[in-house]
Biopython code that builds the backbone (N, CA, C, O; Angstrom):
import numpy as np
from Bio.PDB.StructureBuilder import StructureBuilder

atoms = [
    (1, "UNK", "N", (-14.709, -9.389, 87.144)),
    (1, "UNK", "CA", (-14.037, -9.666, 88.410)),
    (1, "UNK", "C", (-12.955, -9.530, 88.689)),
    (1, "UNK", "O", (-12.246, -10.526, 88.547)),
    (2, "UNK", "N", (-12.321, -8.283, 89.202)),
    (2, "UNK", "CA", (-11.233, -7.713, 89.380)),
    (2, "UNK", "C", (-10.104, -8.172, 90.312)),
    (2, "UNK", "O", (-10.216, -7.757, 91.466)),
    (3, "UNK", "N", (-8.791, -9.126, 89.987)),
    (3, "UNK", "CA", (-8.013, -9.651, 90.678)),
    (3, "UNK", "C", (-6.581, -8.552, 90.803)),
    (3, "UNK", "O", (-6.067, -7.959, 89.855)),
    (4, "UNK", "N", (-6.177, -8.501, 92.141)),
    (4, "UNK", "CA", (-4.992, -8.169, 92.169)),
    (4, "UNK", "C", (-3.589, -8.877, 91.773)),
    (4, "UNK", "O", (-3.478, -9.966, 92.336)),
    (5, "UNK", "N", (-3.055, -8.711, 91.373)),
    (5, "UNK", "CA", (-1.837, -9.699, 91.220)),
    (5, "UNK", "C", (-0.692, -8.363, 91.455)),
    (5, "UNK", "O", (-0.867, -7.149, 91.550)),
    (6, "UNK", "N", (0.964, -9.527, 91.512)),
    (6, "UNK", "CA", (1.690, -9.070, 91.888)),
    (6, "UNK", "C", (2.499, -8.123, 90.710)),
    (6, "UNK", "O", (1.947, -8.524, 89.686)),
    (7, "UNK", "N", (3.261, -7.335, 90.380)),
    (7, "UNK", "CA", (3.884, -7.070, 89.610)),
    (7, "UNK", "C", (4.515, -7.649, 88.839)),
    (7, "UNK", "O", (5.432, -7.987, 89.587)),
    (8, "UNK", "N", (4.876, -8.226, 87.485)),
    (8, "UNK", "CA", (5.633, -8.799, 87.186)),
    (8, "UNK", "C", (7.323, -8.351, 86.915)),
    (8, "UNK", "O", (7.418, -7.184, 86.535)),
    (9, "UNK", "N", (8.446, -8.971, 87.029)),
    (9, "UNK", "CA", (9.420, -8.456, 86.802)),
    (9, "UNK", "C", (10.433, -9.732, 85.586)),
    (9, "UNK", "O", (10.584, -10.947, 85.705)),
    (10, "UNK", "N", (10.861, -8.923, 84.678)),
    (10, "UNK", "CA", (11.556, -9.727, 83.654)),
    (10, "UNK", "C", (12.634, -10.471, 83.920)),
    (10, "UNK", "O", (13.497, -10.038, 84.684)),
    (11, "UNK", "N", (12.729, -11.549, 83.398)),
    (11, "UNK", "CA", (13.691, -12.602, 83.771)),
    (11, "UNK", "C", (15.242, -12.204, 83.049)),
    (11, "UNK", "O", (15.521, -11.069, 82.664)),
    (12, "UNK", "N", (15.899, -13.050, 82.986)),
    (12, "UNK", "CA", (17.573, -12.645, 82.557)),
    (12, "UNK", "C", (16.869, -12.655, 80.498)),
    (12, "UNK", "O", (15.851, -13.073, 79.947)),
    (13, "UNK", "N", (17.619, -12.233, 80.226)),
    (13, "UNK", "CA", (17.644, -11.275, 78.588)),
    (13, "UNK", "C", (16.116, -10.713, 78.359)),
    (13, "UNK", "O", (15.643, -10.689, 77.222)),
    (14, "UNK", "N", (15.326, -10.234, 79.574)),
    (14, "UNK", "CA", (14.052, -10.008, 78.919)),
    (14, "UNK", "C", (13.602, -8.291, 79.354)),
    (14, "UNK", "O", (14.186, -7.631, 80.214)),
    (15, "UNK", "N", (12.544, -7.859, 78.597)),
    (15, "UNK", "CA", (12.524, -6.881, 79.373)),
    (15, "UNK", "C", (10.815, -6.643, 79.892)),
    (15, "UNK", "O", (10.010, -7.574, 79.903)),
    (16, "UNK", "N", (10.510, -5.389, 80.255)),
    (16, "UNK", "CA", (9.082, -5.079, 80.812)),
    (16, "UNK", "C", (8.779, -3.998, 80.101)),
    (16, "UNK", "O", (9.653, -3.139, 79.989)),
    (17, "UNK", "N", (7.771, -3.843, 79.608)),
    (17, "UNK", "CA", (7.092, -2.434, 78.913)),
    (17, "UNK", "C", (6.123, -1.797, 79.690)),
    (17, "UNK", "O", (5.397, -2.525, 80.367)),
    (18, "UNK", "N", (5.939, -0.418, 79.740)),
    (18, "UNK", "CA", (4.627, -0.317, 80.228)),
    (18, "UNK", "C", (4.071, 0.254, 78.755)),
    (18, "UNK", "O", (4.804, 0.660, 77.854)),
    (19, "UNK", "N", (2.888, 0.204, 78.723)),
    (19, "UNK", "CA", (1.856, 0.733, 77.513)),
    (19, "UNK", "C", (1.192, 2.344, 78.122)),
    (19, "UNK", "O", (0.565, 2.697, 79.122)),
    (20, "UNK", "N", (1.629, 2.884, 77.137)),
    (20, "UNK", "CA", (1.054, 4.154, 77.332)),
    (20, "UNK", "C", (-0.213, 4.352, 76.909)),
    (20, "UNK", "O", (-1.090, 4.834, 77.626)),
    (21, "UNK", "N", (-0.407, 3.910, 75.463)),
    (21, "UNK", "CA", (-1.693, 4.404, 74.148)),
    (21, "UNK", "C", (-1.334, 2.444, 73.849)),
    (21, "UNK", "O", (-0.396, 1.702, 74.141)),
    (22, "UNK", "N", (-2.849, 2.236, 73.033)),
    (22, "UNK", "CA", (-2.597, 1.008, 72.475)),
    (22, "UNK", "C", (-4.135, 1.814, 71.874)),
    (22, "UNK", "O", (-4.847, 2.745, 72.249)),
    (23, "UNK", "N", (-4.110, 0.583, 70.454)),
    (23, "UNK", "CA", (-5.105, 1.348, 69.506)),
    (23, "UNK", "C", (-5.343, -0.196, 68.743)),
    (23, "UNK", "O", (-4.637, -1.189, 68.922)),
    (24, "UNK", "N", (-6.632, -0.084, 67.782)),
    (24, "UNK", "CA", (-7.359, -1.255, 67.089)),
    (24, "UNK", "C", (-7.046, -0.347, 65.997)),
    (24, "UNK", "O", (-7.123, 0.870, 65.829)),
    (25, "UNK", "N", (-6.617, -1.484, 65.220)),
    (25, "UNK", "CA", (-7.221, -0.978, 63.253)),
    (25, "UNK", "C", (-8.101, -1.690, 62.420)),
    (25, "UNK", "O", (-8.150, -2.920, 62.438)),
    (26, "UNK", "N", (-8.794, -0.993, 61.696)),
    (26, "UNK", "CA", (-9.760, -1.984, 60.948)),
    (26, "UNK", "C", (-9.375, -3.466, 60.737)),
    (26, "UNK", "O", (-10.289, -4.289, 60.791)),
    (27, "UNK", "N", (-8.059, -3.908, 60.493)),
    (27, "UNK", "CA", (-7.920, -5.184, 60.106)),
    (27, "UNK", "C", (-7.950, -6.161, 61.032)),
    (27, "UNK", "O", (-8.053, -7.341, 60.697)),
    (28, "UNK", "N", (-7.849, -5.702, 62.533)),
    (28, "UNK", "CA", (-7.721, -6.212, 63.957)),
    (28, "UNK", "C", (-9.419, -6.531, 63.982)),
    (28, "UNK", "O", (-9.692, -7.588, 64.551)),
    (29, "UNK", "N", (-10.665, -5.710, 63.408)),
    (29, "UNK", "CA", (-12.128, -6.227, 64.108)),
    (29, "UNK", "C", (-12.358, -7.371, 62.458)),
    (29, "UNK", "O", (-13.197, -8.271, 62.416)),
    (30, "UNK", "N", (-11.446, -7.038, 61.321)),
    (30, "UNK", "CA", (-11.759, -8.029, 60.157)),
    (30, "UNK", "C", (-11.225, -9.228, 60.216)),
    (30, "UNK", "O", (-11.665, -10.144, 59.523)),
    (31, "UNK", "N", (-9.873, -9.432, 61.324)),
    (31, "UNK", "CA", (-9.692, -10.719, 61.502)),
    (31, "UNK", "C", (-10.270, -11.620, 62.906)),
    (31, "UNK", "O", (-10.607, -12.802, 62.975)),
    (32, "UNK", "N", (-10.231, -10.493, 64.027)),
    (32, "UNK", "CA", (-11.510, -11.220, 65.096)),
    (32, "UNK", "C", (-12.774, -11.280, 64.808)),
    (32, "UNK", "O", (-13.500, -11.336, 65.801)),
    (33, "UNK", "N", (-13.332, -11.290, 63.724)),
    (33, "UNK", "CA", (-14.898, -10.983, 63.122)),
    (33, "UNK", "C", (-14.959, -12.282, 62.118)),
    (33, "UNK", "O", (-16.028, -12.745, 61.719)),
    (34, "UNK", "N", (-13.428, -12.909, 61.695)),
    (34, "UNK", "CA", (-13.438, -13.728, 60.697)),
    (34, "UNK", "C", (-13.646, -13.465, 59.436)),
    (34, "UNK", "O", (-13.444, -14.405, 58.667)),
    (35, "UNK", "N", (-14.045, -12.310, 58.918)),
    (35, "UNK", "CA", (-13.975, -11.902, 57.635)),
    (35, "UNK", "C", (-13.111, -12.142, 56.681)),
    (35, "UNK", "O", (-13.355, -12.160, 55.475)),
    (36, "UNK", "N", (-11.832, -12.378, 57.335)),
    (36, "UNK", "CA", (-10.497, -12.491, 56.559)),
    (36, "UNK", "C", (-9.841, -13.939, 56.773)),
    (36, "UNK", "O", (-8.645, -14.217, 56.695)),
    (37, "UNK", "N", (-10.635, -14.571, 56.988)),
    (37, "UNK", "CA", (-10.327, -16.017, 57.814)),
    (37, "UNK", "C", (-9.438, -16.920, 56.572)),
    (37, "UNK", "O", (-8.653, -17.798, 56.931)),
    (38, "UNK", "N", (-9.670, -16.573, 54.935)),
    (38, "UNK", "CA", (-9.079, -17.110, 54.037)),
    (38, "UNK", "C", (-7.811, -16.543, 53.611)),
    (38, "UNK", "O", (-7.067, -17.351, 53.054)),
    (39, "UNK", "N", (-7.406, -15.423, 53.727)),
    (39, "UNK", "CA", (-6.193, -14.553, 53.840)),
    (39, "UNK", "C", (-5.290, -14.590, 54.864)),
    (39, "UNK", "O", (-4.071, -14.510, 54.709)),
    (40, "UNK", "N", (-5.917, -14.719, 56.012)),
    (40, "UNK", "CA", (-5.313, -14.441, 57.312)),
    (40, "UNK", "C", (-5.849, -14.987, 58.359)),
    (40, "UNK", "O", (-6.189, -14.499, 59.436)),
    (41, "UNK", "N", (-5.915, -16.553, 57.751)),
    (41, "UNK", "CA", (-6.224, -17.907, 58.936)),
    (41, "UNK", "C", (-5.707, -18.054, 60.351)),
    (41, "UNK", "O", (-4.623, -18.567, 60.629)),
    (42, "UNK", "N", (-6.533, -17.583, 61.184)),
    (42, "UNK", "CA", (-6.665, -17.884, 63.101)),
    (42, "UNK", "C", (-7.148, -18.685, 63.357)),
    (42, "UNK", "O", (-7.841, -19.404, 62.638)),
    (43, "UNK", "N", (-6.850, -18.813, 64.771)),
    (43, "UNK", "CA", (-7.961, -19.664, 65.386)),
    (43, "UNK", "C", (-8.686, -18.826, 66.109)),
    (43, "UNK", "O", (-8.026, -17.941, 66.653)),
    (44, "UNK", "N", (-10.107, -18.811, 66.340)),
    (44, "UNK", "CA", (-10.997, -18.302, 66.629)),
    (44, "UNK", "C", (-11.587, -18.575, 68.234)),
    (44, "UNK", "O", (-11.640, -19.723, 68.678)),
    (45, "UNK", "N", (-11.872, -17.793, 68.767)),
    (45, "UNK", "CA", (-11.846, -16.192, 69.244)),
    (45, "UNK", "C", (-10.353, -15.756, 68.709)),
    (45, "UNK", "O", (-9.628, -16.733, 68.898)),
    (46, "UNK", "N", (-9.545, -14.600, 68.073)),
    (46, "UNK", "CA", (-8.842, -14.250, 68.399)),
    (46, "UNK", "C", (-8.634, -12.916, 69.528)),
    (46, "UNK", "O", (-9.657, -12.342, 69.903)),
    (47, "UNK", "N", (-7.873, -12.656, 69.820)),
    (47, "UNK", "CA", (-7.209, -11.249, 70.236)),
    (47, "UNK", "C", (-6.575, -10.140, 69.775)),
    (47, "UNK", "O", (-5.367, -9.931, 69.665)),
    (48, "UNK", "N", (-7.738, -9.276, 69.451)),
    (48, "UNK", "CA", (-6.968, -8.155, 68.338)),
    (48, "UNK", "C", (-6.204, -7.310, 69.240)),
    (48, "UNK", "O", (-6.359, -7.112, 70.445)),
    (49, "UNK", "N", (-5.101, -6.716, 68.185)),
    (49, "UNK", "CA", (-4.550, -5.436, 69.008)),
    (49, "UNK", "C", (-3.010, -5.358, 69.093)),
    (49, "UNK", "O", (-2.549, -5.585, 70.211)),
    (50, "UNK", "N", (-1.924, -5.008, 67.866)),
    (50, "UNK", "CA", (-0.362, -5.105, 68.096)),
    (50, "UNK", "C", (-0.062, -3.878, 68.167)),
    (50, "UNK", "O", (1.157, -3.704, 68.163)),
    (51, "UNK", "N", (-0.709, -2.890, 68.236)),
    (51, "UNK", "CA", (-0.718, -1.816, 68.141)),
    (51, "UNK", "C", (0.144, -1.084, 69.185)),
    (51, "UNK", "O", (0.635, -2.172, 69.484)),
    (52, "UNK", "N", (0.862, -0.113, 70.124)),
    (52, "UNK", "CA", (0.917, 0.109, 70.832)),
    (52, "UNK", "C", (2.207, 0.836, 71.480)),
    (52, "UNK", "O", (3.353, 0.395, 71.387)),
    (53, "UNK", "N", (1.880, 1.880, 72.072)),
    (53, "UNK", "CA", (3.181, 2.906, 71.741)),
    (53, "UNK", "C", (3.808, 2.514, 73.936)),
    (53, "UNK", "O", (2.960, 2.324, 74.808)),
    (54, "UNK", "N", (5.001, 2.510, 74.162)),
    (54, "UNK", "CA", (5.305, 1.858, 75.480)),
    (54, "UNK", "C", (6.708, 2.199, 75.356)),
    (54, "UNK", "O", (7.367, 2.544, 74.375)),
    (55, "UNK", "N", (7.057, 2.005, 76.725)),
    (55, "UNK", "CA", (8.773, 2.408, 77.201)),
    (55, "UNK", "C", (8.948, 1.253, 77.990)),
    (55, "UNK", "O", (8.020, 0.745, 78.619)),
    (56, "UNK", "N", (9.955, 0.872, 77.982)),
    (56, "UNK", "CA", (10.961, -0.062, 78.202)),
    (56, "UNK", "C", (10.989, 0.490, 80.034)),
    (56, "UNK", "O", (11.929, 1.160, 80.462)),
    (57, "UNK", "N", (10.088, 0.167, 80.711)),
    (57, "UNK", "CA", (10.477, 0.310, 82.364)),
    (57, "UNK", "C", (11.347, -0.677, 83.560)),
    (57, "UNK", "O", (11.620, -0.414, 84.731)),
    (58, "UNK", "N", (11.627, -1.842, 82.771)),
    (58, "UNK", "CA", (12.637, -2.581, 83.918)),
    (58, "UNK", "C", (13.580, -3.656, 82.723)),
    (58, "UNK", "O", (13.179, -3.742, 81.563)),
    (59, "UNK", "N", (14.183, -4.022, 82.949)),
    (59, "UNK", "CA", (15.012, -4.758, 82.042)),
    (59, "UNK", "C", (15.598, -6.114, 83.054)),
    (59, "UNK", "O", (16.145, -6.042, 84.155)),
    (60, "UNK", "N", (15.293, -7.217, 82.314)),
    (60, "UNK", "CA", (16.133, -8.404, 83.470)),
    (60, "UNK", "C", (17.578, -8.184, 83.423)),
    (60, "UNK", "O", (18.112, -7.131, 83.074)),
    (61, "UNK", "N", (18.148, -9.206, 83.783)),
    (61, "UNK", "CA", (19.639, -9.275, 83.524)),
    (61, "UNK", "C", (20.359, -9.594, 82.474)),
    (61, "UNK", "O", (19.736, -10.258, 81.645)),
    (62, "UNK", "N", (21.790, -9.283, 82.137)),
    (62, "UNK", "CA", (21.783, -9.346, 80.873)),
    (62, "UNK", "C", (22.345, -10.756, 80.591)),
    (62, "UNK", "O", (22.964, -11.301, 81.504)),
    (63, "UNK", "N", (22.235, -11.212, 79.756)),
    (63, "UNK", "CA", (22.451, -12.871, 79.547)),
    (63, "UNK", "C", (23.965, -12.771, 79.257)),
    (63, "UNK", "O", (24.340, -11.635, 78.968)),
    (64, "UNK", "N", (24.615, -13.435, 79.270)),
    (64, "UNK", "CA", (26.156, -14.054, 79.210)),
    (64, "UNK", "C", (26.605, -14.647, 77.562)),
    (64, "UNK", "O", (26.037, -15.613, 77.052)),
    (65, "UNK", "N", (27.398, -14.091, 77.075)),
    (65, "UNK", "CA", (27.425, -14.413, 75.725)),
    (65, "UNK", "C", (27.859, -16.018, 75.868)),
    (65, "UNK", "O", (27.993, -16.497, 76.994)),
    (66, "UNK", "N", (27.996, -16.534, 75.104)),
    (66, "UNK", "CA", (28.785, -17.875, 74.829)),
    (66, "UNK", "C", (29.328, -18.362, 73.799)),
    (66, "UNK", "O", (29.892, -19.454, 73.857)),
]
sb = StructureBuilder()
sb.init_structure("model")
sb.init_model(0)
sb.init_chain("A")
sb.init_seg("    ")
for serial, (resi, resn, name, xyz) in enumerate(atoms, 1):
    if name == "N":
        sb.init_residue(resn, " ", resi, " ")
    sb.init_atom(name, np.array(xyz, "f"), 0.0, 1.0, " ", f" {name:<3s}", serial, name[0])
structure = sb.get_structure()
């Protein structure tokens, strides 16, 4: 099922990034399969993918310094 939702907007001190490319490394599928559970414990099912090329496309309000 596909749903259309409004674009998210960053709050104070947050940014929004637009991902241009993403990748999965061999370690991603090893973690996802549970093959490295003893070395890198995660709650399965794990969601792989931490590599992305992105640009900041919106910034929230700057936080006031305290």
